[in-house]
N, C-alpha and C positions, 0 to 999 in steps of 0.2 A: 541384504541390508539396504534400506532406503538411503539415498544420497542426502536427503533433507530431513532434519529432525522436525517432523510435523508438530509434535507437542510443543517444542520450543518456539517454533514460528507462531503457532496459535497463541501461546502465552505472550509473545512479543506484540501480537496484534492488539492485545488488551491495553488500552491507553488510559490516561488519567482524565480525559475529556470525553463526555458523551458524544459530542459532535464527531470526534475522530473515530470512536467506537462504531458509530453508525455508518461510517464510510469504509474503514479498513477491514473490519471483521467480515462483513458481508462479501466484500471483494475477495478476501482470502478464501472463504468457504466455497464460493461459487466459481472462482476463476483460477486460483493458484495452480491447480493440477493441469490446466490447459496452457499455461505459460511455457515459453521456451526455457531452457536451462539458464540462458543469459538473462531473460526477464525475471526469472526466479531469484537470481543473484542480486539483481538491482532492487527487487522488492524487499529482500532481506536487508540490504543496505539502507533502504528507506526506513525500515523499522528501527534502525539504530539511531535515527534522528530524534531530536527532542519533540515533545508535544507542541511546544510553541512554534518550532520550525514547521512542523507538519500542518498545524492550524493555519499559519500564514500562507503556506503554499496551496493548501486545499481550498481556502476561502479567498484566494486571489488577492492577498495583501502583500505578496512578495513572490519571488521566483527563486528556486534553488540555483546556486552557482554551478552545481554539477548538472550538466546537460542530461545525463542518463536519468538522474533522479527526477528532474523536471519533466522529462518525457513520460516517466512512469506516473507521476502525479496527474499529468494531463490524460494519460490513458485511463487511469482509474476514474477520473472525473467524467470522461466520455462514456465509459461503461455504466457508471451510475445513472446517467441521463437516459440510457436506452430502456425502452419498455421491457418488462419481463415477458418471457415467452410462455 
């Protein structure tokens, strides 16, 4: 049995804003399996945040008070800027 419910996580990646869908879902599909267990837990916690919080953090209008969440946002932003192989 898998430790993570991938269907549930994928469902939680679906957001109410297209801008967030274009960031979170591709990251999940391409990179989730390669994260450490700790990073996976942080990513799952990130998905529990509101769309307004996520939008603010991903589009640099604010920073998460939780350092781990902020680091994950910055990691995802960095990955998004990298050219595809």
